[in-house]
N, C-alpha and C positions, 0 to 999 in steps of 0.2 A: 733381299731387302734393299730398298732404295737408299741412296746416300742422302744424308741431311743436307739440305740446301741452305747454306749460311748466308744471311743477308748482310750486306756491308752497311756501313754507317750512313752513307748517302741515301740508300733505299729506305732505311728506317726513318731518317729525318723527313724524307718526302712523304712517307705514309703518315707520319705524325702531323705534318703540315696539312695534308689533305683531310685528315680527320678533324683538325681544328677548323679548317675552312668549311667543312660540311656542318659542323656544329654552329658556326657563326651564321651561315646561310639559313639554317633551321631557325635560329633565334630571330634573325631579321625578318623572316617570313611570317612570324607571328603577328596577328592583328593588334593594333594599338588600343588604348583604353577608350578611344572615341568611336571605334568600329561598331556598327550596329549589331554584329554577331556577339561581341563582347557585352554590349549593353543588354542584349536579350538574355544572355546567360546569367548576367548579374541580376536581372529582374526575376528570372526563374528561381535563382538561389534565394533572393529576398522573399519571394512568395512562399517557397518551401519553408524557410525559417519562420515566417509569420504563421503558417499553418501548424508547424511543430509547436510553437509557443501557445497557440490557441488550444491545441490538443492537450498540452501540458496543463494549462489553466483549467480546462474541462475535467481532466483527470483529478486535479487537486480539489475542485469543487465536489466532484463525485465522492472522493475519499473523505472529504470533510462531512458531506451528508451521511456517508456510511458510518463515520465515527459518531456523529450526533445521534443517529438512529440506534447504534449499538449502546451508547451511553443511556439513551432513553429506555431501551429495553432492559438494561441492567438495573436502572433505577426502578422501573416498574416491577421487575422480579424481586428486588430488595423490598419494595413496599408490600408486595403480595406476601412475601415471606414474613414480614413483620405483622401483617394482618392475620396470617395463619397462626403465628405464635401467640398473638393476643387472643384469638378465638380459642386456641388450645388452653391457655391460662384460664380464660373465663369458663370453659368447660370443666376444667379441673376444679376451679373454685365452686362451681355449681354442684359437681359431684360431691365435693367435700362438705358443702353446706347441706345437701340432701342427706348425706351420711350422718351428719350431726343431728339433723331433725329426726331421722329414724332412730338414732341412739336415744334421743330425748323421749320419743314416743315409746320406745321399748322399755325405757326406765320407768316411765309413767305407768305403762301397762303392768310391768312387774310389781310396781308399788301398789297398784290397785288390787292385783291378785293376792299380794301379801296381806293387805288389810282385810280382804274378804276371808282369809283363812282364820 
């Protein structure tokens, strides 16, 4: 096994200074805010943000249309159910009325038969 090579204080300080210098150079090499590349990137970001907002607005309009369509369909279904209930009540009333008329006819027929006897 190799022996561990211990760095002394000056070597560690030199390595730290070199690392700091490399970071400083990297930071200084960055383009400034007036650089055409930076402006181009910023314009692309703004275009992407505008497109995202437009898509969000379109999705919101579509969801609003879908909600309105759903509400309209629910209203139509409710109205149809009410109309069906009214038709059912009218049918039941008609059946009851016809039953009453039949009962009256049957009573009249029975009364005629009784008188004839």
